[in-house]
N, C-alpha and C positions, 0 to 999 in steps of 0.2 A: 349603209345598211338599206336593205330594200324596204319598200313599202307594203304594207299589208294590203288586202283585197278592198277592205274598207276605205282606205286612204286613195286608192287609186281612182275609184268613181268619184271622190271627191274633187280631185284635181281635174278630172273631165268634165265636171260640172263647172268648175271654177274657170275653166279656160273658156267655156261658153259664155260667163258673164264678164269676161274682159271687156268686151266691146261696149259694155252698158256702164262701165265703172269710169268715172271722170279722174284725170290726174292732176289735180292741183298740188303744187309744191310749195306747201306752207313751210319753208324752212325759217328756223329761228336765227340763222346769221346769213346774210347775203354774201355771194360769191364775188368779191372783187378783187382780193389779191391773189394774182395768179403765182406769186412766189411762195405761197404757202399750200402745203398739201392738205387737201379736203378729205375728212374722213367722214364718210357717209354712214349715218345711224339711222334705221327705220324705228318709229314709235308708233306702236298700235296700242290705242286705247278708246274707251267710250266716252266721247267727248262731252256727254251730258251726264255722266256719272259724277259723284262726288271726289271718288278716286282720280278719276281721269283729268278732272278740272285740276285739282290740286297738283298730282303728277307734272302735268304740262306745265303749270307756272314754275314749280320748283326746278324743273329741268331748264328753263329759260333763265332762272337766277344762278343756278350752277353754272351755265355756258359763261354767263356774262361775268361772274365772279372769277371762275378759273382763268380766264384769258387776259381779264383786267389785271390780274396778279402776275401772269406769266406772258407778257406781250412780246416777248422774245421767242417763243416757240415757233417750230417750223410747220406744226400741225394745227389743224382746227376742226371740231365737229361740226358737222352739218346735219341737223335733225330734220327727218321728213315724217310729218303726222299723217296718220291714217285713222279715221273714226270706224270703229268696230260696231258701234251702235248696240254693242251687249250682244251680239250674236256670233256664236262660234265659228259658224260657216264664213263669216265676213272678216274674222280675223285671219283665216288662212288666205282667204281671197285677197286681201290686202297685202299679205307678207308676199304672195306671189308677184302681185303688181309692182311692189317696190323692188323685188328681185330683178323683175324684166326691165325696169326703167333705169335703175341706179345700180352701180358697183357698191353695194353695200358690205360694210364691214362688221357690222352687228345690228342685230334687231332687239328692241326693247319692248316687252309686252306688258302692259298694266292691266290685265284680264285674269281673274281665277276662273277658267273655264277649261273644258276638256280639250279645246284647240291647242293649248300648251304643249300636251304631249305630241301632237302631230308637228307643231312647230319645231319640237325637240329633235324629231326625226328628220325634220326638213334641214335643220342646222347641221346635223351630222353629214347629210348628203352633201350640201354646198360648202360645208367647212367654215361656217361664220358663227360667232357666238351669239346665242339666244339667251337674253336676260329677262327673266321674268321676277316682276317685283312682288308676286305671291309664291311661297313655297308651296309647291301641289302635293306634298306628302312623300313617304318612302318609297312610293311606287315608281317615281323617276329619279332613279340612281345615276349618280355621275358615273359609275363604271358602264351604265349601259347607254347614258347619253353623254358623252365626253364634252359636248359643245354647249350644254345648258348650265347657265348659273342660276340659281334660286336665291332671291334675296327675301330675308323676313323669316320669321319662326315658322316651323313647320307645324302641321296641325297635331301630330302625335306629342309634342311638347306641350301644345295648349291643352291636349286632352288631359296630361300629367296634372297641370295646375287645376282644372276642374275637379279632377278626382280627388286631389289632396284637399280642395274647398269642402267637397262633399263630405269626406272623410273627417274633415275637423269639427263639421257640426253635426256628425253623426246621423246624416240623413241616410236612409235606406234605399230610395226610390227617386229618380228624377224623370222629368218629361222633357224631351228635347223638341224645340220648335225650330225648323230649320227651313231654308230657302230652297226650293226643290231643285234647282238647277247647280247647285253647290256641290262639287265633286269631293270637297273634304268632308262631308257628312258621313260617310262609312267609316272613315278614320276615327271620329270621334267616337261612333256608336261601337266600335271594335275595342276601343281603348278604355271606356267606361262602361263597367258591366252593370251599374245600378240603373240604366234607361229602363224604364218599363214602358214607355210610351213614346211613339213618334208622330210628330204631326208636321206635314208639309205644306207650305205656303208657297204660292207662286207670286213673282214680281207683279203679275197683272191681276192678282186677286182683288175682288171688290171688298169694301168694308164689311158687306153683307156676309160675304163668305168668311171672312176674318172673324167676325162675331159668332157664327155658326161653330167654327172650329174651337173658339173659347168656350163657348157653352158647353160643348163637349167635354171640354177639360175641366170644368167646373163641376161636373157630374162624376169625376174621379176624386179619389182620396188624396192622390199626390198632388202637393201644394208646392214643390220645388221645381221650377220651370228653368230651362236653359235655352236661350235665345242665340241662335246663330244664323244672322242673316244681315243683308245690306242694310245701312242706315235708313235708307228710303223706306223700305218695308217695315223695318223695326219701329219706326216713328209711327206708323199708321197701327202696328200692333199695340203698341203700348196706350196710344189714346183710346182706343177701343177696349182694352183692359181695365183701363180706369173707369170708363163708364160703365162696364159690368161689375165693378166692384172688385176687381182681382188685384188691385193694387193697394189692399187693406192688410189689416193685421192677420197674421196666420200664413201669408204668403212669402215665398222667397224667390227672387228673379235674378238669374246670373247671365250676363251678357259677355260673348267672346269678343276678341278684338275687332271684328269685322264691324260690330257697332260701337264699342267703347271707343275706338280711335276717332270717331266722329262726333263724339257727345257733345264736345264743345262748339260744334257748328250746328247744332240742332235747334230747332223752333224752341222758344222759351215754353211754350205750352206743352210741348213734347217732355222736355226736361221736367216740367212741374207733374208729369203723368208719370215718370220715371223715379220719383222719390223712393228711396229704401232699395235701389237696385245695387246688387255688386256686380262689378265688371273688372275684367282683367285685360291688359294691353302691353305691349312690349315696353320696357324702362328704357327711357332716353336720360342720361345723366345731364344734369344742367351745367352749362358752361357759358362764357362770354359769346363765343361763336353762335351757339343756339340762341341767346338772346339777341344778338345782331340780327340773325337771319329771322326771327320772329319779327323784329321791328320793320325789316325791308318788306316782310310779308304783308303786314298791315299797311304800309304806304302803298302797296300795290293794289289793295283792295277797292280803292277810290277809282283806279284807273281801268280796272278790269270788273265789268258789271256781272261776269259769270261767278265771279269769287265773292259776292257779298254775304256777309254774315258768316264766313267759313274762316275757320282758324287752320294753321299749318299742322299736320299730324305726323305721325311715324311714317307713313307711305311717301310723303313728300321729302321727309328728311333722309330716308333711304333712298330715294331718287337723286336727290342732290348728292349724296356721298357716292352713288354709283357712277354718275356722270364725271366726277372728279376722277374716280378710279379709271374709266373709260378712256378719258382725255389724256391722262398721265401715262397710261398704257401705250396709247397711240403715239405719244411722242418719244417714248423708248423705243418702239419698234422702227420709228423713222430715223432715229439716232443710230441704231445698231444695225438694221436691216433697211437701208433706204430702197434698194433695188426691189425688194418684195411687193411694196405698196403699189408700185406701177403695173405689176403683172395682172392680168386678167384672163380668166377663163371662162369660156362659155359652155353652157350645158343645156342639152334638149331633154326637156321633162314633158311628156304627154302634150306634145305639139306646142310646147312652150320653150322659148329659149331664155336663159336666164344667165345673168353675168355674175361671176364669182371672184373673189379676191384670193390669190394664193397666200396672203399673209394670215389668213384665219387662224392657222394653227399657232403661229408666233404670237398672233394677238390675244388669242385665248390665255396662253402661258403667262403673257406679261400681266394680264387682267388678275390671273389666279396668284400671281406672286405680289399683288398690291398690298402694302402694308403703310397704313398712315393713320392718324387721329382725326376722324371726321366728326362731322355734327352729332353722329349717332355714338361716337365713342370711337374705340379702336376697330378700325375696318380690316378684317382678315377673312378670308374665304378659305373653307377647308372642304375638299371635296365638291367643290363647286356650291357650296351652301355658305352663307353668313353664319358665323360661329354663334351658337346660341347663348344669348345673354339672359338677363332677368326679365321677368314680368311684374308690372305692378297690379296689385289689388286695389281696387278704387271702390268707394262707395258714395252713391249719389244722395246727397242731402243738401238741400240750399247750395247746390254746386257740386264739384267734383273733389273729393279728398282721398288721399292715398291712405290706406289702412294696414298695408303690409306688402311684402315682397315674396316671390318664389324663384328659386333658381335650381338648377339640376343637382347641384351639391349639397344644399342644405334643406331643400324643400321650402315650407313657409317660414319666413323670417320677420322679426318685427322691424318696425321704422329705423330703430337703432342698429343698423346693419353691423356697423363697426364692432359693435360687442357680441355679434351672433356669428364671427366668421369660423369659429370653431365647433358650432353646434352641429350634431348630428342631424340625420334627415328627420324632419317633423312635421306632423300634420295637425298640430294641435291648436285650437282656435285661440288660445290664450297668447300665442304670437301675434295675433292681429288686434288692433285697436277696436274699440267698441263700435259695432256695428248698428246704423239705424236703419231698421228694417221697415218695409212698407206698413203704413199706419203711424209712423214715428215712434215704434216701439223699440226698446233695446232687448226685449225678450226673444229668444232665438227660437224662430219658428221649428216646430217639431217634425215639419215635413209632410205632414198629411192631415185632412180633416174630414170629418164626417158632414159638415156642411149644413149643421142642424138636424140631420136625419135622425128619426126614432128608429132604433134597431129593432128587428123582430127577433126575439130570442125564444128558439124552440126548447119547450120543457117536457122530459119524459113523464108520463102518467104512471108513476110508480108508488102505489099507495103501500105496497107491503112493508116496506121499510121506511117509514114516515119520518123518522130522525133525519134521514139523509135527504130525501126528497118528497115533498107531498102536496098534491094538487087538490083542493077542495073547492067546490062551487054551491055558492048561495042559491038554494031553489027559488026563494022569493025575489031576491036583488038580480040573480043571474051573473053575480060578480065572482071571479075566479081569484082565488088566493094561493099562493105558491109560498111553501116555507120549507125549513129544513137545514141541515148543515151547508148543503151547497149553495143554498139562496144566500146564507148568511156571508160565506166566504166570497161570494161573486159580488154581492153588493158592497162589501167591507173595500174590496179590491178595486172597484170602480169609484168609490169615494174617494180613496187616496190619490187617484190620477189627477193631475194638475189641470186638468179641464173637464168639461161637462160631456157626458155620454147619456143620452137619453134612450130609453128602451122599454120595450113591453114584453112581459111573458105571454108565449103563445102556446098553450099545451098542445102536444102531439097526439090527438085523440079522435076516435072516430065519433059518430052519431050517438053511439051509447055510453059514452064517457069511458072507453077503454082504449088503451094504447091502441094507436093506429099501424102498427108494425112492429118491426124488431129495431133494436138500436141502431143496426146498420142502416135501416131504412131512414130513421131519423137524422142520422149524420149525412145521408145522401141529400137530405133536403137543403143542406148548406151547399153542397155541390151544385145542385141544381138552382140555386139562388131564391129558394122558396122562403128561406130563413137567413138571417144575417148572422146567426151563431146559434150553438147550442149550450144551455146551462143544466147541469144536472150530473148524474152519476155515470158519465160516459168514460169507458176506459181507453186509455192511450195504448194503440195496438198498431205495429207495424203495417197490416193490411190496409189500415186507414189512411195511412199519409198520403197516398197518390191522390186521394179526394179533398182533404182538409188539413188544416194545421191544427194543433194542439198547443194550449200553453203547458207551463210546466206543471207537474201534477201537486195537488193541494191536499192529497191524502197519502198514507203510507203505501208504498208499493209492494207488490208481492201477492202471493196468494197463501192461505193455511188451510189446515185441517182440524175440525172441531171432533173431540171423541169425548165419551163419558170419562171422568175422572177415576172411578174405582171399578176393578174387576169382579163384578159382584159373584161370579161363577166360581172363584177360588176363596176357601176360608183358611187357605195355609199360605197366603201371600207374604205373612211375616218371616216365614222360612226362606224365601225367594233371595234375599240380598246377599247370603252367604251360599256357597258351594257346598255340598256335602263332606269333602275331605277337609275344609277349613272349619265347619261345625265339629267334627270329630277331632281335629288337632287342637281348636280352642278349648274344648271340654278337658281333654288329656291335659294340656298345659294348666287349667283350672286345679285338677287333681295334683299334678305335679307340684305346683307352687304351694298348695296346702300341705302336703306331705313334707317338702323342703322345710317349710316354716314350723310344721309341729316338730320335725326331727331336731331342728336347732334349739327351738324353745323349751321342750318338754322337759329336759333335765333341769332347767333353771327357773323355769316360770310356772306357777301353780295354776295358772288358768288353762294351761295347756295339759295338765295332770288329772287324774281320776281314774274311773273305770274304763275299760276297752270301749264300752258303745259311746261314753262320753269324749273319749279321745277321736274316735271315728267321726263322730258328729260334729267336733271342733275343726277337723281337717277340712271337711266338706263346707262348713259355716263361713270359715275364715276365708277360704279362697273365693268363694262365690259371693261373698259379701264386698269383696272388692270392686264387683261388677257395679254397683250403685254406690261404692265408698260408703258402706255402712258398718265396716268393722271398727269395733272400739277396743279390743283387746291390746292391752299394752306390751310392746315388744321390748324385751332386755337385752337381746344379742344385737350387736352391730350388723352381724352377718344377715340375719333374717331382716333387719331395717332396710339394709342394702337390697336384698331380694325384692322386698314389698315396693320399694321406690321403683325399680326397674319394671316390675309387674304392672303397677298402676298405670305407669306411662303406655305401656303396650295395650292395656284394658281401655285407656282413654283414646287410643287411635281406631282400635277396633270397633267403639260403640260409635264413634263420631262417623266413621265410614259406613257403618250400618245403618245409622239413623238417615244419612244423606240418601243412601241408596233405596231404603225403603219409601222416603218421602217421595223421590223421583218416581218410583215405581206407583205409588198411588195417584201421582197427579199426571203422569204421562203413559197413556195407554197406547201401546203399540199395536197398529192395525196390520194384519195379515190377511188381505183379503184374496185367497188363494182359491175360494171355493165359489162355485157359481151362485150360491144362494145369498151371497154377501152383495149389499147395496151401498152405493155412494150418492148422497144428495148433492145437489148444487143450486145456486141461485137462477132463476128463470131469466135467461139475456146473458149470463156469463159466458165468456169466450173460452170454450173447453179445449180448444185446439192445443193438444201438446201438453195441457196442464196435468190431466190425470196419468197419462204413461210416465211423466217424469217424478210423479210421486212413487213409484213402483207398485202401483195398484195392479194386480193381476186379474184381468177379464173382469172388471167392475160391470155391474149393471147401474145405470144411472138414473136417478129420479129427481126432476125440476120441483122446486118449492119457491114461494113468493114471499113469506114473511118469516120472523123468528118464531112465531108460534107454531107454524108448521115445522121448522126444524126441531123444536124441542120435542113435539109430538113423533116426529120420524125416529129420531134418536132414542126416545124412551122406549118405542116398541121395538126397535131393533131389527135387523134384517129377516130374522125367523118369524116376526110377527107383523110383516107388511111395512116395517119401517126400513132404516139404513143403519149400518155400521158406523158411518162417518159422515161429515158435511166437508165439501171443499168448496171454498168461495175466497173472493177478495177480502183483503184485510179488513176494510172498513164496515162491510156487511157483518163480519164475524164479530167486529168490536160491538156493533149493536145488539147482536144476539147474546154475546157474553155478558153484556151490561145488565141484560135481564135474567140470565140463568149462569151466573158465575158460579154459583155453589155446586152445580152437578157437572159442569162440561169445562175443559179447559182448550186452549188453541196451541198449536206448535207450528211455527212458521218452516215452509219448505224451502228448499234451494230454487226452486223455479218462482220467477218473478213476473208480474205484469207491470205496465207502465203507472199503474195508479189512475186515479181520476183527473181528467184535465177539461177545460172549457174549449169548444170547438168553434174555429173561425174560419172563414174563406182562405184559400191558399194564398199566401202573400200579404195578408192583412196586418198592417202595422199596430194593430191592437194587440196582436200575440205577444209582442215582445213588452209592451207596456202593462199588461195584465200579469204577465209572467213575472215582471220586476216587481210589482206590487203584492203578488203572491210571496216572494222571497221576503220581503219587508215583513209582511205578516207572520210570517215563520220566524224571523229573525226576532221580532218585538213579542214573540210567544203568543200572539192573538189568536193564531190557528189552534194553540193547545187550549188556549180559553173556550174556542168555541166547540173543540171537541168534548171538553169536559161538560159544557153546557147541554149538548145533545146526546152525548154517548155515555155521560156519568162517569167519565174518567176509568177506563179499563186498563190502565198502564200495570197494575200490580198482577193481573192474572194472565200476562202472556209469559209464555215460556221461550227460552232461546234455542230450542233443539229443534233438530230436523226430524221430520216424521220417520225418517229411514234410520234413525241412530237410536235404538232401543238401549235402556238403561241396562248394562251388563252386570252379572252377578259378580260378587267378589270372589277370588279364589285364592288357595293356598299360596300359589306363586307370588301373589300381590302382596301378602305380609309374611313371606320367608324369613326376610331379614329381620323382622321384629321377634319372630319366634325362635331364630337363631341368637339373637342377642339376650332374650330372657332365659333361653336354655342354657348359655353358656354362663351367665350369672349365678343362676340356680345350682347348675353342676359344680362351679367354681366355690360359691359359698358351703355347698354340702361336702365338698372334699375337703375344704379348709376346717370345716367344723370336725370331720372325722380325724383329720391330722391333729388338731387340737385335743380331742379327746383321748387319741392314743398316746399324744405326748403326755397328758395328764397322767395316765396309767402307768406309763414308764417312769415318770418322776415318783409317782407314788411307791411304786415298787423298789425304786432305788433308794428312797427314803426309808422305807422297812429294812431294806438290806443293812443300811448305816446303822439304824436302831439295834438291830439285831447283832451287829460286830459290836457296838458298845456294851451290850449284856454280856457278851464272852469276855471281853477285856474285863469287865468288872469282876466277874467270876473268878478268871484267873488271877486277878490281882489279890482278891480274898484268899484264895488258896496257897498264893505264894506268901502272903503275910503270914498266913497260918501255919504254914510249913517250917517258916523262918523262926516264928515263935517256939514252936515244940523244939526245934532242933538247939535253940540258945537255951531253952530251959532244962 
């Protein structure tokens, strides 16, 4: 693989420095036994850093332990130390020096710097393994750098743990404090979207510079702070944070493994300053081998002054296991390919000759195939990386205690991991043990704070609708009083929060006490940071969201149209519910029903008999009296009773429908603004964009008004007399108006809606969610309704549910065709049956008469016969 241009000039610079570099060979093992094949390994670290000291010591222990247990091995690791002094350029320089002076089989780098990438390219060219004890993130993939081995958790996995913790405690924003030379910071920033602030500190930053940055953080609202830096710099950060009072209640501090891994080695004063911190670090399972190594480490503390007051951590354990993997791999190469280890290749690179072993590829394959149970657990490399395991989530309080775990499969898990191996991915804070936060409290920090600041709340000066918002000033004391429905809702919502919010109402007015601009101007004052919020009748509108955030609405959403209840121009409105054909058909059936009843009852019922005029009057009286169910005449025929039952049912349906339609016409006045002389009124400041056109008003002329009294006056005069035919406004304003003039006017909601009234806050303000939640609670507890009843005097009953475009339609014949068909069939059937019964009665009477006549003839003939016989015998 070719070097980039940037790498090439670096090599030229390094070769110039070679003459200045001393070559002490500080080997961990002397070379005395010529029968043993020496495997030369370069080790580059910062000798003065905590990581460098621990890694150096653990590698010495690993070599000692490995060969004391495997004395018969034919290979032996020789480690050549080089100090990088924490400089990325020296990392590369020392690597080239080692390659020039030794036949290296591998290079171990204990540096988390940008030089690792260049070393990875160098390893690919000279074909030797480059082992980095810091995973440098996904940008250094195994496919691109086949000779790079990365030990430790990559930063993307660590970012997932942090994201899970942030989500578990429902924090909306986090401030990242990082060491400026850390290449992993972009990985954290890209993986965690809740970062709203980044603060960089240099390792050389003075305490004054650290304090200055912390003071800047104190002015922000976010109180969740993520620390990603070396333990030395982190120690100074927390000491200064405690002096500034930032380790108190309300703050939440999270440390990555860069700091947490060295927490047990920090000075007691630093630990005291870190009380309440939540940290994460890779999980190393407890074992006998780990305890033995910790004991040996403790014994070496007295021998090595550089390791005073330091405890072994994960970097030392990974280094220990890595050395075992390299030593075992070297022995397998010696056993299986003995001739390869003795082959050396010389390469010329930028005026420099370096020696390279031809065993690099085989050696790399043997390392990658390593499988054993090490101090850190099961050791296995996948694609050049240590297989990700678990993270411990710890809490600092009088020491370090584990409060939970995280793994890629299950997310956050509790301490009783055996019971949670089947759990699905979870970020619930209930899986963690109780956390003691800064200040010694167990109350979860909400993630932001006003730091005692008094909020400047802008208030619109709208005295037209005093029930909604009213600003008055006492001329004697010059004291301003703000009242109204909006004020009550705001105060109740703030009071229901679990913390104190101090605020002052600032009227948005000019020197004359008038509104100092439009509502948009008022809202922009929040955007320009002249106000911290706006409380009042501010409409939630999409055009305002690029500048500010709104809480959820605390009023009804949408707009409505107010119209007069009764159309005074028409005196025949009572005829409008029914169409003309329905009126005629109904009247015809009234008369038909009366005729049928008269025809059936007249022969048998004296009440339906009399003179011709009396019978005609009875026909009309009886049929139309059913309209109000006032008929008192007793019916004798079952047929007439059947007809009346059907007809009364039909009359009931028709009268009910007529009443409902007439009532609707009397209460809902359809507006047809087609003429140029029609006017529509609206509230001053109302956003009319699209509202009037969506209400189907054609070419309306608009007039602004400021108070309910002006509304009533304009509607009373009408368009022809300098007023308006309708008022279009948002529902809260119309509620106030109708509370005063409900007897004369009514409201009809339209399909077009606005967002209702909401409180205004700056973009990203955490108060938006908390106030919105409080408004929802007030709505669920019906407190909003009680406040509406107080200020609007409950206008619930005067609202109709119709749209202004849906005029109540007249009832036509088709709507009741089925009813008339039923009553027509029943009346006709009864009439036919009655005719049939009468004709049958006539036939029966005639037949009886015939039979009676025949009996008389028989009697006559019998007498004549007897008479004849008497004469004959005499």
